[in-house]
C-alpha positions as CSV (number, residue, x, y, z in Angstrom):
1,M,0.0,0.0,0.0
2,P,1.4,3.4,-0.9
3,N,2.0,5.5,2.2
4,P,1.5,9.2,2.7
5,E,4.1,11.7,1.6
6,G,6.3,9.0,0.2
7,H,7.6,7.8,3.5
8,Q,9.0,4.3,3.3
9,K,7.7,3.0,6.6
10,I,4.5,3.7,8.6
11,N,4.9,3.0,12.3
12,L,1.3,3.7,13.3
13,N,-1.7,3.9,10.9
14,L,-4.5,5.8,12.6
15,D,-6.8,5.1,9.7
16,T,-6.9,1.4,10.5
17,L,-6.1,1.5,14.3
18,E,-8.7,-0.2,16.5
19,R,-9.1,-0.1,20.3
20,E,-8.0,-3.2,22.0
21,Q,-10.1,-2.7,25.2
22,T,-13.5,-1.2,25.5
23,Y,-15.7,-0.6,28.6
24,E,-19.4,-0.7,29.3
25,P,-20.9,2.9,29.7
26,F,-20.7,4.4,33.2
27,T,-24.2,5.5,34.2
28,I,-25.3,7.6,37.2
29,S,-28.8,8.3,38.5
30,I,-29.9,11.7,39.7
31,Q,-33.4,12.9,40.3
32,G,-34.6,9.5,38.9
33,R,-32.9,10.1,35.6
34,A,-30.1,8.0,34.2
35,L,-27.2,9.9,32.7
36,V,-24.5,8.1,30.7
37,L,-20.9,9.2,31.0
38,V,-18.7,8.2,28.0
39,D,-15.4,6.5,28.1
40,P,-12.8,9.2,28.5
41,K,-10.5,7.6,26.0
42,E,-13.2,8.3,23.4
43,I,-13.2,12.1,24.0
44,D,-11.7,14.1,21.2
45,W,-8.1,14.9,21.9
46,K,-8.6,18.6,21.2
47,D,-11.2,18.8,24.0
48,L,-8.8,17.2,26.4
49,L,-6.3,19.9,25.7
50,D,-8.7,22.6,27.0
51,I,-9.1,20.9,30.4
52,E,-7.3,22.8,33.2
53,Q,-9.3,21.8,36.2
54,P,-10.8,18.3,36.9
55,V,-14.3,19.6,37.1
56,Q,-14.0,20.9,33.5
57,F,-13.7,17.2,32.5
58,L,-17.3,16.7,33.3
59,G,-18.2,19.1,30.5
60,H,-17.0,16.5,28.0
61,V,-18.1,13.2,29.5
62,F,-21.9,13.2,29.0
63,S,-23.3,11.2,26.1
64,S,-25.7,14.0,25.1
65,D,-26.1,17.7,25.4
66,D,-29.4,17.2,27.2
67,D,-27.7,15.1,29.9
68,K,-25.0,17.7,30.3
69,A,-27.6,20.5,30.7
70,F,-29.7,18.5,33.1
71,F,-26.6,17.6,35.2
72,K,-25.5,21.3,35.4
73,K,-28.9,22.3,36.8
74,Q,-28.6,19.9,39.7
75,N,-27.7,20.9,43.3
76,F,-25.8,18.4,45.4
77,P,-22.9,18.5,47.9
78,G,-19.3,18.2,46.7
79,W,-18.8,14.8,48.3
80,K,-21.3,13.4,45.7
81,L,-19.2,15.0,42.9
82,D,-16.2,13.4,44.4
83,A,-18.0,10.0,44.4
84,I,-18.9,10.4,40.7
85,I,-15.3,11.2,39.8
86,E,-13.8,8.5,41.9
87,Q,-16.1,5.8,40.6
88,Y,-15.9,7.0,37.0
89,T,-12.1,6.9,37.0
90,R,-12.2,3.4,38.7
91,H,-14.8,2.2,36.2
92,Y,-12.7,3.2,33.2
93,G,-9.4,2.1,34.7
94,L,-7.8,5.5,34.9
95,S,-4.7,6.0,36.9
96,N,-4.6,8.6,39.6
97,S,-0.9,9.0,39.1
98,G,1.1,10.4,36.3
99,G,0.8,13.6,34.3
100,G,-2.3,13.2,32.2
101,V,-5.8,14.5,32.6
102,A,-6.8,11.4,34.6
103,S,-4.2,12.2,37.3
104,R,-6.0,15.4,38.0
105,L,-9.4,13.8,38.6
């Protein structure tokens, strides 16, 4: 197969790359409504670059804009937000050490 720009060797072809491991969606319930939080590894990389604080991450994890808007209208104590983040990161196998976004959650 010809490769882009005449390079002789392609080390990683993103056009054909498939994920080796996938996870079931992480779902929370609030006010009787189920909200699905997507796998963080499926979030567009450009969105991840904009995250400076852990709570900003929540702006990118909901599976729909309706779910995100609904969540933002809810009032609950910070310890419940901590529980969401802790269980979300555990569910998706994110590390709490290192230098990536996951380490700041």
